C-alpha positions, -999 to +999 in steps of 0.1 A: -387-689-706-417-673-724-434-642-708-470-652-710-494-624-691-509-634-656-538-621-662-572-641-652-586-642-687-619-630-694-632-670-705-628-673-669-637-645-651-672-642-655-676-671-632-662-652-611-686-626-611-723-619-597-721-645-564-717-618-536-759-618-528-758-654-522-737-650-494-746-620-481-774-595-468-763-557-462-783-532-439-778-499-448-801-482-427-787-453-403-798-467-373-774-490-354-746-492-386-712-494-373-689-462-371-653-458-371-631-426-362-602-424-389-571-405-389-588-385-420-621-384-408-653-403-390-670-433-415-702-449-412-706-484-425-732-510-431-735-545-413-737-573-431-753-607-424-743-642-443-767-664-457-746-694-448-743-689-415-774-662-404-759-653-365-724-642-380-721-606-383-695-584-400-696-549-402-683-535-439-671-499-450-673-497-485-656-474-507-629-456-481-608-432-495-572-442-492-558-415-516-573-379-528-589-381-565-557-387-584-540-365-607-537-383-642-499-402-640-492-384-610-484-405-570-511-407-549-516-385-524-532-386-487-572-375-488-579-343-473-592-349-438-630-348-433-656-339-408-689-350-408-692-389-411-685-401-445-712-430-464-692-462-466-722-481-471-716-486-509-684-497-535-670-468-555-664-463-587-632-493-603-600-476-619-608-475-661-597-510-671-582-520-706-599-552-723-582-562-757-615-575-773-650-572-768-656-609-755-631-604-726-649-574-715-683-589-714-671-617-698-647-599-673-668-568-667-703-587-667-709-563-638-707-532-657-692-514-631-687-474-633-655-466-639-633-434-634-599-421-627-613-407-590-610-447-581-585-451-549-609-465-522-606-495-503-631-521-486-626-531-449-649-562-440-644-568-402-664-591-374-691-573-354-681-580-321-652-565-303-618-579-310-593-594-276-561-586-270-543-560-290-563-566-324-573-591-352-548-600-381-555-581-409-552-593-442-546-571-472-556-584-507-549-574-541-564-586-571-555-599-606-562-587-639-523-590-658-524-550-644-545-541-673-580-545-652-592-556-623-612-541-594-618-549-555-653-546-560-661-585-577-685-605-558-651-629-552-638-602-536-660-595-508-643-606-475-674-609-452-669-651-450-632-649-445-640-623-418-664-638-401-649-677-404-613-666-395-620-638-371-598-613-393-600-582-408-597-585-445-591-553-464-592-549-505-579-522-526-582-507-562-558-498-575-547-480-611-540-503-640-526-505-678-512-466-686-533-448-658-512-469-638-480-476-655-475-444-674-441-447-698-438-409-706-401-404-706-410-370-693-419-387-660-393-393-633-381-428-639-394-437-602-427-421-606-441-439-633-451-471-614-482-454-601-500-489-595-476-498-571-474-466-552-510-469-550-507-506-535-481-488-513-503-459-502-530-483-495-508-501-471-497-471-453-533-462-448-539-494-431-507-488-405-525-451-398-564-462-393-569-503-390-570-503-356-602-487-356-617-515-375-602-537-344-573-547-367-534-550-355-514-531-375-483-551-363-501-581-380-504-574-418-502-600-445-503-590-481-522-616-504-529-618-537-531-638-571-518-636-604-510-600-607-520-595-576-491-621-566-467-605-587-475-576-564-469-587-536-436-601-548-423-570-552-436-555-522-419-583-505-388-577-528-382-540-519-406-533-490-418-498-482-389-475-462-396-477-424-410-498-394-425-530-416-458-526-430-468-563-432-454-596-413-461-626-436-470-630-476-491-648-497-481-653-538-509-670-554-505-682-589-479-653-590-466-646-629-430-639-639-444-606-656-433-586-686-415-556-677-402-534-705-399-499-715-434-496-725-418-467-748-437-481-783-475-483-766-469-448-754-457-434-783-485-452-803-511-438-776-498-401-781-502-409-820-537-418-819-547-392-798-528-366-824-503-359-795-475-357-824-485-328-841-454-304-850-461-286-819-463-315-793-429-329-807-409-328-766-417-357-745-432-331-720-451-316-748-464-352-757-471-358-716-494-325-716-514-337-745-520-367-732-531-360-696-556-336-714-572-360-736-608-374-728-601-408-706-629-426-726-610-426-758-575-438-742-595-463-730-608-473-764-575-469-778-550-488-757-582-521-753-587-520-794-548-513-803-542-540-773-513-513-763-492-531-730-478-509-703-455-529-684-441-522-649-406-501-648-377-521-634-371-487-610-355-506-584-379-490-559-413-505-566-401-530-596-372-553-598-366-586-618-341-601-595-359-610-561-334-636-554-305-620-551-328-594-527-331-624-505-296-642-507-285-601-495-315-602-470-329-569-483-363-583-490-387-584-467-378-610-439-413-621-437-426-659-436-441-673-474-471-692-489-469-701-530-488-718-545-502-728-580-532-749-594-532-781-615-543-767-643-526-730-647-524-731-682-557-743-695-572-712-699-541-696-719-535-725-741-556-708-770-541-679-774-508-697-785-503-715-822-491-744-814-469-769-788-442-769-814-438-728-814-442-729-776-416-749-769-394-740-795-399-702-773-391-717-748-356-734-751-347-702-774-353-716-805-329-749-797-348-779-817-325-803-798-339-791-764-375-786-775-375-823-791-359-840-753-388-816-735-417-827-760-406-865-752-413-858-713-454-854-721-474-879-731-472-890-770-510-890-776-520-854-760-536-835-780-522-803-790-539-779-771-540-799-738-504-804-742-496-764-752-520-760-717-502-782-693-466-767-706-478-731-704-488-740-667-458-760-658-429-738-674-446-702-662-463-711-631-454-743-613-418-748-618-418-708-619-428-708-585-412-740-573-379-722-578-387-690-564-400-709-529-371-731-526-346-701-533-363-688-504-359-715-482-324-720-490-319-679-481-330-692-447-368-679-454-397-701-438-419-706-467-444-729-473-461-742-508-494-758-521-508-773-552-547-763-553-560-796-568-599-797-572-623-784-599-665-780-595-690-781-619-704-749-605-673-731-609-660-746-641-657-718-674-656-747-696-654-781-700-620-793-699-611-763-677-602-788-645-583-765-622-577-734-639-558-700-634-577-680-605-603-712-597-587-710-560-597-675-555-640-684-545-624-711-519-601-690-499-628-660-501-657-686-493-677-671-523-687-701-543-724-705-552-744-721-530-765-737-556-780-769-559-743-782-575-725-771-542-708-797-527-696-809-492-663-813-504-665-777-518-674-761-486-653-789-466-621-774-491-634-739-484-631-740-447-594-758-448-581-730-469-595-705-448-587-719-422-552-726-435-548-685-448-563-671-412-540-692-388-508-679-413-521-646-408-524-652-374-489-665-371-504-692-355-479-721-345-479-747-371-492-729-395-506-732-425-505-765-412-481-787-434-443-792-435-422-763-451-403-764-479-370-781-473-388-799-442-388-830-455-403-848-485-439-841-477-434-804-481-465-799-510-500-798-495-521-807-524-553-786-513-579-811-529-597-841-513-605-827-470-622-839-445-626-870-455-648-866-485-637-875-521-650-884-550-683-872-544-712-869-570-710-841-592-672-831-586-643-834-608-613-836-581-580-843-608-555-866-592-521-851-578-497-867-603-468-884-591-440-857-587-455-826-597-421-808-603-404-842-620-406-818-659-397-791-635-360-809-631-364-827-668-368-790-681-333-783-662-312-815-674-326-802-708-306-769-707-280-785-690-277-809-719-278-784-749-259-753-727-287-731-720 
């Protein structure tokens, strides 16, 4: 299949930003602020109240260090202990981000958060009330961004609503991306190149050590992420950290296939642009030392302007391309899975592809007969742009996830699948975007805009999805609320009209097509017919 990136394209990302103030009001005065005692030292947080539910009080601990300030191109390490109360009342800088165009940076990064290599911090959102029993279930969020950009401080990822409505603890983490997260120098040991994944694993370990201080239960941690975050979740699932289990369930939202490779050409191009290819820096170790000493802002500018990709290294310790083999061998994590996609995943990617014909040709390895047969499966009168969008969504998201979750079910995993199929005018990035890639995030977190365009369906759907995700994390019997994959014909849950509310004025809900997986079977038949 064509290896499309799994980024949240900037075209849509601007909509995700800037919602937070509409939902929460934080009180960061010292008096009465929540406190927590960690393995590393004491914290002081802030109290947050939801505008949509004024009686709901949530403790926020923002910018909590889960690692020491990282050394460039080095694995993360635990932070040094402290004795005085650490002020965890404000977000810390984002990791250094890579954007390949001014327009994408302007749209996606509209909040303009500060960036720094000192960025390994996380945020904890927990109900202020004392938990009962052994503690609350924990949801551990990994953001998307093509493994090139992203930050846990996006307003869309404010876990306050989710924590309050579902009585859970939500943790959102920063991790390094682009060359800072995937250093591909030959001088770096093979198992130390995927720094981003090592960051994620250290943060997950931090949760095991400290989450009880926030009322969380370390034995009930669910990892979840979207796009590149979903890909990261799959890597944790396929290659779980050694030792006692660090999570009991996994949710993969719009997971992408990823584009693994060596990244050596990008590394050499960066080194050359920095002047690290002189006669005195010919050895790989010399180049590494030179790039390590370079100005971070300059590195950011070079990799962004040249659109240099730095993919994960398939080290079989933190990243693998053969998840299905590990599932069959039962060496993947033995946890339940919730996997799903959006109805129009490809709409924000379509403009990046020259034509539907070129897309199908690439998809079927240049086989003209196969491409023509697949084209006949789509409406003859569809515009080329609409056709590109649908093909991308089918081939690189929906069918990909369908195959993954069916393989999991065949291998004995409890797996559930959803199909998000609702669109709202106050979250739509452009006309015709439909149910675009990442549009489910604000429904899950409850961070959609509360404005004149907010509809009853939008509110009810968010409640339904939060409950499904929350019950799944809590291991409530019958969760998430529909049939397991392989458990009957109705094993694909369409998330759209809920609560008896449908077709309200001001909403645009795309009707579920009969058999959303039919095209996947057609692709399979075409490949078999031409011997691919």
